[in-house]
N, C-alpha and C positions, 0 to 999 in steps of 0.2 A: 099326279103333286099333293103331299102333302099339306091338310090345314096350317094354317100360320101356328108356333109355336107354344103351348097352354092351350087351344084349342080343344075342343072333345068333338069336331066334326067328325068324318067321314071325309078318309079324299076325294079326290076325281080316281078312278081305278081305269080310268082308261088307260091306252098307250104311250104316252109319249114317246119322244128324239128328242135329241136335247141338243140343238144344235149349232151350235156356239156359249160361252160366259165369260159375261163380261166385269169388270170390276165395275163399283158400283158405289161409294163415298171406304164406310172401314167395309166395307160388304159383297158377295160373288152377287149375278142375278147370271139369271140362265133363258137363255133364249128360245123354245118350244117352240113345234111342229104336231098336233094332234095328226099320229096312223093313222086316216080312211081302212075300211075291211080286208082292201089289198095290202096295203101297207102288214097289219097285224095279219093274215094269210098268211106272210113274207119271211116276216117276222119269228113266225110259230116255227115254219118252215128250218128256214134256218138253225136253230135252237135243238131241233126233232135232228139235221144234219148232227150239231155239230154232238146229242148227244148219241146216239149210233156211235159215228166216229169214237168218238169217246170211249163207249163200249165196248163195238168189236177190237180195239189194242188192249183193252183187258182181257178177256178172254182169249186173245191170240200170248196171248201171253202164259195163260194160263193152262190153257191147255181147252177148257173146254166151253165149244162153240152148237154143236148141234141141240140141245133141247133150252141154250141159253139165248141160243139163236129164235130161234120164234120166237119163243116169250120181251126180246127185245125190239122183231120187228110189231106184236101189234100195241107196245106202249108205243113207238113213234106214230101209227093207224096210227092209235089212240088220236093223243096230241095233233093232228091236222087234222084228221075229222070234227073236229071238236070246235073248228073256226069257220066253216065249210058254210 
């Protein structure tokens, strides 16, 4: 979540999910929900899975698999291990 425009304060670095967006006057307002530890783990796992799938498609297209697959496993394992 970003601080007010023009502010030098640091924003809220926690993971939030946008539930809805509503019109408010001339702008829009987002309805947010803070994701707890379980939500963060699920989101990280989902992103790791998406990354793995995209990388595997690219590796299949280029024919590079063996060493790259080991490296890919290490990266996705590190991504999911951090939040546990």
